[in-house]
C-alpha positions in Angstrom: -1.5 22.4 31.9 -1.7 18.8 30.8 -1.2 17.9 27.1 -2.4 14.7 25.9 -0.8 12.9 22.5 -3.8 11.1 20.3 -3.9 8.5 17.5 -5.9 5.6 16.1 -5.9 3.4 13.3 -2.0 3.2 12.9 -3.1 -0.5 11.3 1.2 -1.3 11.8 2.6 -2.8 10.3 -0.4 -2.9 7.1 0.1 0.5 6.4 3.2 1.8 7.2 6.4 -0.2 8.9 5.7 2.1 12.1 4.4 5.8 13.3 5.6 8.7 11.2 8.9 10.1 13.1 6.7 13.5 13.6 4.2 11.6 15.6 7.4 10.4 18.0 8.4 13.6 18.1 6.1 15.8 18.6 4.9 12.6 21.3 7.9 13.7 23.2 6.7 16.8 24.3 3.6 15.8 26.4 2.5 13.9 29.6 0.7 11.6 28.7 -0.5 9.6 24.8 -4.6 8.4 24.2 -4.5 5.3 21.3 -8.0 4.5 19.9 -7.5 1.4 19.4 -6.7 -0.8 15.5 -3.6 -0.5 16.7 -2.8 -4.1 14.8 0.2 -5.2 16.9 1.7 -4.5 20.3 5.0 -3.3 18.9 2.5 0.0 18.3 2.5 0.4 22.3 6.6 0.2 22.8 7.4 2.9 19.8 5.0 5.1 21.9 6.1 4.9 25.0 9.4 5.3 24.2 8.3 8.5 23.4 6.8 8.8 26.6 6.0 6.5 29.1 2.5 7.3 30.1 0.1 5.9 27.4 -3.2 4.6 27.4 -5.0 2.7 24.8 -7.7 0.3 24.0 -8.2 -2.5 21.6 -10.4 -2.0 18.2 -11.9 -4.0 15.7 -9.2 -4.6 13.7 -6.9 -5.9 16.3 -6.2 -9.9 17.1 -6.1 -11.7 20.1 -2.6 -10.6 21.4 -3.6 -6.5 21.2 -7.3 -7.6 23.0 -5.7 -9.8 25.9 -3.7 -6.4 26.7 -6.2 -3.4 26.4 -8.9 -2.6 27.5 -12.6 -2.2 24.8 -13.2 1.1 26.7 -11.4 3.0 29.5 -12.5 6.3 31.5 -9.2 8.4 32.6 -9.7 11.2 35.0 -7.0 14.3 33.6 -7.6 17.2 36.1 -10.9 17.6 36.7 -12.3 15.7 33.5 -13.5 12.9 32.5 -11.9 12.0 29.0 -13.9 8.4 27.2 -11.7 6.2 25.2 -13.1 4.4 23.0 -12.2 2.8 18.9 -15.9 2.3 18.3 -17.7 -0.1 15.9 -20.0 -0.4 12.6 -20.8 2.2 10.2 -19.7 5.7 10.2 -22.3 7.7 10.0 -23.2 5.9 13.2 -20.3 6.3 15.2 -21.2 9.6 17.5 -24.4 7.6 18.7 -22.2 4.4 19.4 -19.8 6.6 21.5 -22.4 8.6 22.7 -24.4 5.3 24.5 -21.3 3.4 25.2 -20.4 6.5 28.1 -24.2 7.9 28.7 -23.3 6.9 32.4 -20.2 7.6 32.8 -20.0 11.5 32.9 -18.0 12.5 30.3 -16.2 15.6 29.2 -14.5 14.4 25.8 -15.0 11.0 24.2 -11.7 9.9 22.5 -12.4 7.8 19.6 -11.1 6.1 15.8 -12.7 3.5 13.7 -13.2 5.3 11.2 -10.2 7.1 10.2 -11.6 10.9 9.7 -10.6 13.5 11.8 -13.6 14.7 13.8 -12.7 17.3 16.8 -16.7 19.1 17.0 -18.6 20.0 20.4 -22.3 18.2 21.2 -24.6 18.9 23.9 -21.6 19.7 26.0 -19.1 16.2 25.0 -16.4 17.3 23.1 -15.8 14.4 20.7 -12.2 13.4 19.2 -11.3 11.4 16.8 -7.6 12.0 15.3 -7.9 9.9 12.1 -5.0 8.4 10.7 -1.2 8.7 10.7 -0.8 6.1 8.1 -3.9 5.5 6.3 -6.0 7.9 4.0 -8.6 5.0 2.6 -11.2 6.9 4.7 -10.2 10.0 4.9 -8.3 13.2 2.9 -4.9 13.6 5.2 -3.2 11.5 7.9 -3.2 13.1 10.3 -3.3 12.5 14.6 -4.0 15.0 17.5 -3.3 17.0 20.7 -5.3 17.8 23.7 -4.8 20.8 26.4 -6.1 20.4 29.3 -6.2 23.3 32.1 -10.0 24.8 33.8 -11.2 23.8 29.6 -10.5 21.0 27.0 -8.2 22.2 24.2 -7.8 19.7 20.9 -6.7 20.3 17.6 -6.2 17.9 14.4 -2.7 17.9 13.3 -1.9 17.0 9.6 0.7 15.1 8.6 
């Protein structure tokens, strides 16, 4: 089994000074961390790598030149027999699933991890699991702060963790 911690939209230092300690503690138990953009500054990666050295991250619309220079816009990660698409997203939240579907249409992904809306989302559509962990630091567009945990065996099991 592979265990993955998922986080997005930290907006550090604007929404918080650092990632909540509960997230860091939980991420010490995972094999990998995936970050779906809007870190706002590179120190977020350093903090995450202190919990788990294997981190995949992409930039989001609120990330400036420093972050964009070091991270891709989109990535496809193979975990066992599964392919996971990782991208922040853009545009109006109501059209976010369509943006994600189009971005990964030729990649044969089993799961798409995204952010942008700050709203937790965990639903399978047309054979693809769409997963947004929400934001651990900002509730402007969400009912609560959250992050995600994913376990992959033969199947992908994802859950939202409320803070």
